[in-house]
VOMI-940198 format. One line per 10 residues: for each residue x, y, z of C-alpha. Coordinates in steps of 0.2 Angstrom, whole numbers, padded with zeros to 4 digits. Last residue first. Layout:
BEGIN
X,Y,Z | ...
END
This chain:
BEGIN
0347,-0149,0008 | 0341,-0164,-0001 | 0323,-0161,0005 | 0324,-0144,0000 | 0332,-0147,-0017 | 0320,-0161,-0020 | 0304,-0149,-0017 | 0311,-0136,-0030 | 0315,-0150,-0043 | 0297,-0156,-0041
0290,-0139,-0045 | 0301,-0136,-0060 | 0297,-0154,-0066 | 0278,-0151,-0066 | 0270,-0167,-0064 | 0267,-0167,-0046 | 0254,-0181,-0040 | 0242,-0175,-0026 | 0234,-0186,-0013 | 0221,-0179,-0001
0215,-0179,0017 | 0207,-0166,0028 | 0204,-0172,0046 | 0191,-0164,0057 | 0189,-0180,0067 | 0171,-0183,0065 | 0169,-0171,0051 | 0181,-0181,0040 | 0185,-0170,0025 | 0190,-0178,0008
0200,-0169,-0005 | 0200,-0177,-0022 | 0181,-0181,-0022 | 0171,-0196,-0026 | 0162,-0196,-0009 | 0166,-0209,0004 | 0175,-0197,0016 | 0166,-0180,0013 | 0169,-0169,-0001 | 0181,-0154,-0007
0187,-0154,-0026 | 0172,-0142,-0031 | 0178,-0130,-0018 | 0195,-0128,-0028 | 0209,-0128,-0015 | 0221,-0114,-0009 | 0232,-0122,0004 | 0244,-0113,0016 | 0254,-0126,0025 | 0264,-0130,0042
0250,-0120,0052 | 0236,-0126,0042 | 0228,-0109,0035 | 0215,-0114,0021 | 0210,-0104,0006 | 0195,-0109,-0002 | 0193,-0107,-0021 | 0178,-0105,-0032 | 0167,-0092,-0024 | 0182,-0083,-0017
0188,-0081,-0035 | 0173,-0069,-0038 | 0182,-0057,-0027 | 0199,-0058,-0036 | 0192,-0057,-0052 | 0183,-0040,-0050 | 0168,-0038,-0061 | 0169,-0020,-0069 | 0152,-0012,-0066 | 0135,-0008,-0076
0118,-0010,-0067 | 0127,-0007,-0051 | 0125,-0020,-0037 | 0117,-0013,-0020 | 0107,-0029,-0016 | 0089,-0023,-0011 | 0083,-0041,-0009 | 0069,-0038,-0022 | 0081,-0030,-0033 | 0095,-0043,-0032
0080,-0057,-0035 | 0072,-0049,-0049 | 0089,-0048,-0058 | 0093,-0066,-0054 | 0076,-0072,-0060 | 0078,-0075,-0078 | 0080,-0094,-0075 | 0077,-0100,-0057 | 0060,-0106,-0061 | 0069,-0118,-0073
0077,-0129,-0059 | 0074,-0146,-0067 | 0078,-0138,-0083 | 0096,-0136,-0078 | 0104,-0119,-0073 | 0121,-0116,-0080 | 0116,-0106,-0094 | 0104,-0095,-0083 | 0120,-0090,-0073 | 0129,-0084,-0088
0113,-0074,-0094 | 0111,-0067,-0077 | 0128,-0059,-0078 | 0126,-0051,-0095 | 0110,-0043,-0088 | 0120,-0037,-0073 | 0130,-0027,-0087 | 0149,-0028,-0089 | 0163,-0015,-0090 | 0179,-0022,-0096
0195,-0021,-0086 | 0195,-0040,-0085 | 0181,-0047,-0096 | 0188,-0065,-0100 | 0193,-0067,-0081 | 0177,-0061,-0074 | 0168,-0073,-0086 | 0179,-0088,-0080 | 0174,-0084,-0062 | 0156,-0082,-0067
0156,-0099,-0075 | 0166,-0107,-0062 | 0153,-0101,-0048 | 0138,-0105,-0059 | 0144,-0123,-0062 | 0148,-0125,-0044 | 0131,-0120,-0039 | 0124,-0132,-0052 | 0135,-0146,-0045 | 0128,-0142,-0028
0110,-0143,-0032 | 0100,-0127,-0031 | 0088,-0123,-0017 | 0080,-0108,-0027 | 0082,-0096,-0012 | 0098,-0105,-0005 | 0107,-0103,-0022 | 0101,-0084,-0023 | 0108,-0082,-0006 | 0126,-0088,-0011
0124,-0077,-0028 | 0119,-0062,-0018 | 0136,-0063,-0007 | 0147,-0063,-0022 | 0136,-0049,-0031 | 0139,-0038,-0015 | 0158,-0041,-0016 | 0157,-0037,-0034 | 0147,-0021,-0033 | 0159,-0016,-0018
0174,-0018,-0028 | 0167,-0009,-0044 | 0163,0005,-0033 | 0146,0012,-0028 | 0143,0028,-0038 | 0153,0044,-0037 | 0145,0056,-0025 | 0130,0066,-0027 | 0126,0084,-0027 | 0109,0082,-0034
0112,0092,-0049 | 0129,0084,-0051 | 0120,0066,-0053 | 0108,0074,-0065 | 0122,0081,-0076 | 0133,0066,-0074 | 0120,0055,-0084 | 0113,0039,-0079 | 0114,0029,-0096 | 0100,0029,-0108
0081,0028,-0110 | 0079,0028,-0091 | 0092,0021,-0079 | 0088,0024,-0060 | 0099,0031,-0048 | 0097,0023,-0031 | 0102,0035,-0017 | 0104,0028,0001 | 0121,0021,-0003 | 0129,0021,0015
0146,0023,0009 | 0159,0016,0019 | 0165,0024,0034 | 0183,0033,0033 | 0175,0049,0030 | 0167,0050,0047 | 0157,0065,0047 | 0143,0062,0033 | 0129,0074,0033 | 0119,0064,0030
0119,0047,0037 | 0104,0044,0049 | 0092,0055,0039 | 0098,0047,0023 | 0095,0030,0029 | 0077,0033,0035 | 0073,0042,0019 | 0079,0030,0005 | 0081,0041,-0009 | 0076,0036,-0027
0083,0045,-0041 | 0078,0047,-0060 | 0083,0050,-0078 | 0075,0051,-0094 | 0059,0041,-0090 | 0047,0040,-0105 | 0054,0023,-0109 | 0047,0019,-0091 | 0029,0017,-0099 | 0017,0017,-0085
0000,0011,-0092 | -0016,0015,-0085 | -0011,0030,-0075 | -0015,0043,-0087 | -0019,0061,-0081 | -0004,0066,-0069 | -0007,0084,-0063 | 0004,0096,-0072 | -0007,0112,-0071 | -0011,0110,-0090
-0014,0090,-0088 | 0000,0077,-0088 | 0002,0062,-0099 | 0015,0047,-0096 | 0010,0034,-0109 | 0016,0043,-0124 | 0021,0061,-0121 | 0026,0073,-0107 | 0044,0066,-0106 | 0051,0062,-0089
0064,0068,-0076 | 0060,0059,-0060 | 0064,0063,-0042 | 0057,0051,-0029 | 0058,0052,-0011 | 0056,0036,0000 | 0049,0029,0016 | 0048,0010,0018 | 0040,-0005,0025 | 0028,0002,0038
0017,-0013,0043 | -0002,-0013,0042 | -0010,-0023,0057 | -0014,-0042,0055 | -0022,-0047,0072 | -0035,-0034,0073 | -0040,-0036,0055 | -0044,-0020,0048 | -0063,-0016,0046 | -0076,-0021,0033
-0093,-0018,0042 | -0106,-0033,0045 | -0111,-0024,0062 | -0102,-0038,0072 | -0086,-0035,0062 | -0081,-0042,0045 | -0061,-0044,0042 | -0050,-0034,0032 | -0031,-0036,0029 | -0021,-0022,0025
-0007,-0021,0012 | 0010,-0018,0019 | 0015,-0001,0019 | 0026,0011,0008 | 0028,0029,0013 | 0029,0043,-0001 | 0038,0059,-0005 | 0036,0063,-0024 | 0045,0076,-0035 | 0042,0075,-0054
0052,0085,-0066 | 0044,0086,-0084 | 0054,0089,-0099 | 0052,0098,-0116 | 0065,0095,-0129 | 0083,0098,-0134 | 0091,0088,-0121 | 0110,0085,-0125 | 0115,0089,-0106 | 0129,0101,-0101
0117,0115,-0100 | 0106,0104,-0089 | 0119,0107,-0075 | 0113,0125,-0073 | 0095,0122,-0072 | 0096,0107,-0061 | 0104,0114,-0045 | 0097,0132,-0043 | 0080,0134,-0052 | 0075,0116,-0053
0082,0112,-0034 | 0076,0129,-0027 | 0058,0125,-0035 | 0055,0107,-0029 | 0064,0110,-0011 | 0054,0126,-0008 | 0038,0116,-0012 | 0042,0103,0000 | 0047,0116,0014 | 0030,0123,0012
0021,0108,0013 | 0031,0102,0027 | 0026,0118,0038 | 0026,0111,0056 | 0037,0095,0052 | 0052,0105,0045 | 0066,0092,0049 | 0060,0082,0033 | 0061,0096,0022 | 0077,0103,0030
0085,0088,0026 | 0079,0088,0008 | 0084,0106,0005 | 0102,0101,0012 | 0103,0086,0002 | 0098,0096,-0014 | 0111,0111,-0012 | 0102,0128,-0009 | 0108,0128,0009 | 0127,0126,0003
0136,0119,0018 | 0140,0103,0008 | 0141,0085,0012 | 0143,0074,-0004 | 0126,0064,-0006 | 0126,0045,-0007 | 0128,0031,-0020 | 0120,0017,-0029 | 0118,0014,-0047 | 0101,0004,-0054
0094,-0006,-0068 | 0075,-0007,-0067 | 0063,-0019,-0058 | 0061,-0010,-0042 | 0060,0006,-0051 | 0045,-0003,-0061 | 0037,-0006,-0043 | 0039,0012,-0037 | 0032,0018,-0054 | 0017,0008,-0053
0013,0012,-0034 | 0017,0031,-0037 | 0004,0031,-0052 | -0008,0021,-0042 | -0007,0034,-0027 | -0010,0048,-0039 | -0024,0040,-0049 | -0033,0036,-0032 | -0032,0054,-0027 | -0029,0057,-0008
-0012,0065,-0012 | -0020,0079,-0022 | -0005,0085,-0033 | 0002,0101,-0028 | 0000,0113,-0043 | 0012,0113,-0057 | 0028,0123,-0057 | 0036,0131,-0072 | 0054,0129,-0076 | 0066,0138,-0088
0082,0131,-0097 | 0095,0140,-0106 | 0106,0134,-0121 | 0120,0144,-0127 | 0123,0147,-0147 | 0120,0165,-0145 | 0103,0162,-0138 | 0094,0144,-0138 | 0079,0140,-0128 | 0075,0124,-0117
0058,0121,-0109 | 0055,0113,-0091 | 0038,0108,-0084 | 0038,0106,-0065 | 0028,0092,-0055 | 0022,0090,-0037 | 0019,0077,-0024 | 0018,0076,-0005 | 0013,0063,0008 | 0008,0049,-0004
0003,0033,0004 | 0007,0017,-0004 | 0000,0001,0000
END
């Protein structure tokens, strides 16, 4: 269930003078937050964003009062006059932050900027009381799930239509092809983390930039005073964790899991220093999934979105991190071993390295064929 707190749209038009592009914005009227169309629009956009490619980051700290994060902070702190603070946020951002950065864009057509603050609740469960009335079930109250703030840059065409005063007028179909740029901010995380004081601390990544018809543009990120995105290292680390949870979710067999891990490791080596997409990674995973687990195919992207894994839509997959899915490092005091996980098994299994959980003994036999390695061993043994 979606509850919209405040929403408004601004229209923007560009003009050319002396080979210089300038932008002007006109505000609409505040949206009726009780309107079914408004709440339906926000729910559909929120659902679509959950399925879309995203990049994650946080705001740069700044003392500039007109900077977007400070306007946002002021809006949520100003409970006594939040409607006015909301309109101030929208007007100041378009006039101060967005207008100057749009000069660096290639946009040359009219746009609409939509600002929405909303809360997400679990759907209510109803029962009938003694008077025959539908009432919320006392044992199943609605649960608050999320607080979000959206900034969307869209075209005023196609399936996203607005009235003259910039009210949403068509919610039957939300065509995300009309989305040019978008950002979704997790409000509790933002309020707890901004402004950042400890710069040694990892990014909280409460902003999700959403891919529209093209890449996420620098002008949009700069207009919101955003930091650089989640690093390739962090995306790779989150991918590694997500893979393991994905295996558990879909109850995949060990041989399937090992195929996927090895495939992704080889993929990371083949694409070293290259940008790959989460769609490519999903394709690599799907190739390893047998028909018996067909429900797991074409589901990895949805899985990481549903579980809120912060993995950029495009990133350089780090081989040294994905390697930990395939190999295990063992410190044995007298030796340091790097073993393939696929070689490990219990006593009695057809595996090269056998582990006895009763005695905690690991046994394996290895034949060395590389003469250089043999010579190294002999030189040590023979002194």
